[in-house]
SEZAGU-147154 format. One record per residue (C-alpha): residue number from 1; x, y, z. Coordinates in pm, 1 decimal, padded with zeros to 6 digits. Example, Ala and Ser with C-alpha at 12.3 -4.5 7.8 and 13.67 -1.06 7.14 Angstrom:
REM SEZAGU-147154
{num=1, u=01230.0, v=-00450.0, w=00780.0} .
{num=2, u=01367.0, v=-00106.0, w=00714.0} .
REM end
This chain:
REM SEZAGU-147154
{num=1, u=-01086.3, v=-01363.9, w=-00853.6} .
{num=2, u=-01214.1, v=-01037.3, w=-00994.8} .
{num=3, u=-01551.7, v=-00907.1, w=-00885.8} .
{num=4, u=-01733.0, v=-00652.7, w=-01103.0} .
{num=5, u=-01977.5, v=-00398.4, w=-00961.3} .
{num=6, u=-02185.6, v=-00119.7, w=-01112.5} .
{num=7, u=-02087.8, v=00173.0, w=-00891.4} .
{num=8, u=-02365.3, v=00410.5, w=-00784.1} .
{num=9, u=-02299.5, v=00744.2, w=-00614.3} .
{num=10, u=-02572.3, v=00672.1, w=-00357.6} .
{num=11, u=-02373.5, v=00371.3, w=-00231.0} .
{num=12, u=-02617.4, v=00106.4, w=-00356.3} .
{num=13, u=-02373.9, v=-00065.7, w=-00590.0} .
{num=14, u=-02501.7, v=-00349.3, w=-00806.8} .
{num=15, u=-02315.3, v=-00678.2, w=-00838.5} .
{num=16, u=-02262.6, v=-00760.2, w=-01205.8} .
{num=17, u=-02055.1, v=-01073.7, w=-01189.3} .
{num=18, u=-01714.2, v=-01225.7, w=-01138.7} .
{num=19, u=-01436.4, v=-01414.7, w=-01310.6} .
{num=20, u=-01105.6, v=-01570.1, w=-01220.2} .
{num=21, u=-00774.4, v=-01501.7, w=-01382.8} .
{num=22, u=-00406.0, v=-01549.0, w=-01326.8} .
{num=23, u=-00125.7, v=-01297.9, w=-01336.8} .
{num=24, u=00014.2, v=-01489.1, w=-01631.9} .
{num=25, u=-00312.0, v=-01438.0, w=-01825.0} .
{num=26, u=-00317.3, v=-01066.3, w=-01749.0} .
{num=27, u=00043.3, v=-01029.0, w=-01859.1} .
{num=28, u=-00077.5, v=-01125.1, w=-02208.5} .
{num=29, u=-00196.6, v=-00763.8, w=-02242.9} .
{num=30, u=00165.3, v=-00648.9, w=-02208.6} .
{num=31, u=00241.2, v=-00794.5, w=-02548.7} .
{num=32, u=-00019.7, v=-00582.6, w=-02724.3} .
{num=33, u=-00291.9, v=-00847.3, w=-02714.6} .
{num=34, u=-00637.2, v=-00786.6, w=-02574.4} .
{num=35, u=-00723.3, v=-01028.2, w=-02297.4} .
{num=36, u=-01085.4, v=-01089.9, w=-02209.7} .
{num=37, u=-01300.2, v=-01279.3, w=-01962.8} .
{num=38, u=-01670.4, v=-01354.3, w=-01939.6} .
{num=39, u=-01821.8, v=-01188.5, w=-01635.5} .
{num=40, u=-02052.2, v=-01445.2, w=-01474.3} .
{num=41, u=-02324.6, v=-01379.1, w=-01217.8} .
{num=42, u=-02367.5, v=-01713.1, w=-01035.7} .
{num=43, u=-02729.2, v=-01634.9, w=-00933.8} .
{num=44, u=-02833.2, v=-01560.2, w=-01291.9} .
{num=45, u=-02646.6, v=-01866.0, w=-01417.6} .
{num=46, u=-02836.6, v=-02089.3, w=-01173.4} .
{num=47, u=-03180.7, v=-01936.1, w=-01252.4} .
{num=48, u=-03170.5, v=-01878.1, w=-01628.9} .
{num=49, u=-03127.0, v=-02162.2, w=-01877.6} .
{num=50, u=-03000.7, v=-01944.4, w=-02164.5} .
{num=51, u=-02771.9, v=-01725.9, w=-01952.6} .
{num=52, u=-02432.4, v=-01672.8, w=-02116.0} .
{num=53, u=-02272.8, v=-01395.4, w=-01914.2} .
{num=54, u=-02329.5, v=-01046.8, w=-01775.9} .
{num=55, u=-02075.6, v=-00894.8, w=-02010.2} .
{num=56, u=-01717.2, v=-00924.0, w=-02120.4} .
{num=57, u=-01427.9, v=-00768.5, w=-01929.0} .
{num=58, u=-01150.3, v=-00660.9, w=-02164.8} .
{num=59, u=-00797.3, v=-00577.1, w=-02056.4} .
{num=60, u=-00632.2, v=-00364.0, w=-02323.4} .
{num=61, u=-00303.8, v=-00289.5, w=-02153.1} .
{num=62, u=-00103.3, v=-00420.9, w=-01862.0} .
{num=63, u=00198.8, v=-00245.8, w=-01711.3} .
{num=64, u=00408.7, v=-00366.3, w=-01423.8} .
{num=65, u=00567.8, v=-00103.2, w=-01201.7} .
{num=66, u=00829.9, v=-00240.1, w=-00966.4} .
{num=67, u=00808.3, v=-00096.8, w=-00618.9} .
{num=68, u=01157.8, v=-00095.9, w=-00472.1} .
{num=69, u=01199.5, v=-00173.6, w=-00105.0} .
{num=70, u=01439.6, v=-00010.6, w=00139.3} .
{num=71, u=01656.5, v=-00321.7, w=00111.7} .
{num=72, u=01664.3, v=-00295.4, w=-00270.6} .
{num=73, u=01809.4, v=00055.2, w=-00241.8} .
{num=74, u=02067.6, v=-00048.7, w=00017.0} .
{num=75, u=02174.4, v=-00354.5, w=-00183.2} .
{num=76, u=02206.8, v=-00127.4, w=-00486.8} .
{num=77, u=02466.3, v=00083.3, w=-00303.2} .
{num=78, u=02246.5, v=00368.8, w=-00181.5} .
{num=79, u=02392.1, v=00548.4, w=00119.4} .
{num=80, u=02187.3, v=00741.7, w=00370.1} .
{num=81, u=02280.4, v=01016.6, w=00609.8} .
{num=82, u=02100.8, v=01011.8, w=00942.1} .
{num=83, u=02019.9, v=01362.0, w=01060.6} .
{num=84, u=01805.8, v=01458.1, w=01358.2} .
{num=85, u=01631.7, v=01783.3, w=01437.6} .
{num=86, u=01425.5, v=01845.7, w=01748.6} .
{num=87, u=01185.8, v=02136.4, w=01791.3} .
{num=88, u=01252.1, v=02291.1, w=02131.2} .
{num=89, u=00998.4, v=02570.8, w=02096.0} .
{num=90, u=00840.0, v=02705.2, w=02410.3} .
{num=91, u=00500.9, v=02563.7, w=02304.8} .
{num=92, u=00627.2, v=02216.2, w=02400.2} .
{num=93, u=00701.4, v=02331.3, w=02751.8} .
{num=94, u=01008.2, v=02362.8, w=02970.2} .
{num=95, u=01225.5, v=02047.2, w=02953.9} .
{num=96, u=01264.2, v=02071.3, w=03332.1} .
{num=97, u=00885.1, v=02035.5, w=03377.3} .
{num=98, u=00758.1, v=01675.6, w=03391.7} .
{num=99, u=00451.2, v=01777.3, w=03184.5} .
{num=100, u=00671.1, v=01888.4, w=02893.3} .
{num=101, u=00708.9, v=01675.7, w=02581.8} .
{num=102, u=01084.7, v=01736.7, w=02618.4} .
{num=103, u=01110.4, v=01655.3, w=02987.2} .
{num=104, u=01453.9, v=01521.7, w=03067.9} .
{num=105, u=01406.4, v=01256.7, w=03333.5} .
{num=106, u=01717.9, v=01198.4, w=03541.1} .
{num=107, u=01693.2, v=00817.3, w=03523.9} .
{num=108, u=01506.5, v=00718.8, w=03206.0} .
{num=109, u=01485.7, v=00840.9, w=02844.7} .
{num=110, u=01178.1, v=01031.7, w=02726.0} .
{num=111, u=00968.8, v=00916.4, w=02427.4} .
{num=112, u=01164.2, v=01135.0, w=02184.3} .
{num=113, u=01493.2, v=00979.7, w=02288.1} .
{num=114, u=01348.8, v=00627.1, w=02274.5} .
{num=115, u=01228.7, v=00689.5, w=01916.8} .
{num=116, u=01562.1, v=00840.0, w=01810.7} .
{num=117, u=01754.9, v=00546.4, w=01952.4} .
{num=118, u=01524.7, v=00290.8, w=01785.9} .
{num=119, u=01552.1, v=00453.5, w=01442.1} .
{num=120, u=01918.2, v=00543.8, w=01483.7} .
{num=121, u=02021.1, v=00189.1, w=01571.5} .
{num=122, u=01875.1, v=00066.5, w=01242.7} .
{num=123, u=02001.8, v=00351.8, w=01025.7} .
{num=124, u=02356.3, v=00354.1, w=01165.3} .
{num=125, u=02441.2, v=00040.9, w=00968.2} .
{num=126, u=02356.2, v=00219.0, w=00642.7} .
{num=127, u=02512.6, v=00557.2, w=00718.9} .
{num=128, u=02866.9, v=00626.6, w=00601.6} .
REM end
């Protein structure tokens, strides 16, 4: 379903109408054909006897851009190299201080290490 509004800069947008379409119909514009739909306002249609539509929506061109996923790249043979850099500037505090972002607890990993392990465990399978 496509809903058509008249946009107003003050935020009081006006509903013009709506129409339904399928992806298959829209793809017709890929072949150089214009595709069009009547924009219907259900309230006007119910109130007015001679109501046809609130306008025609015309699609002149349709392009499909494939968005590749991480898995698409991996399956295509892409290799990654996992590299880590940690900022140990003094502004983050002394790693021996428990208030520091880099505090090294003697018995449990800090949040940085937990994040590195989580990401590293996934990436290691894709790293030469």
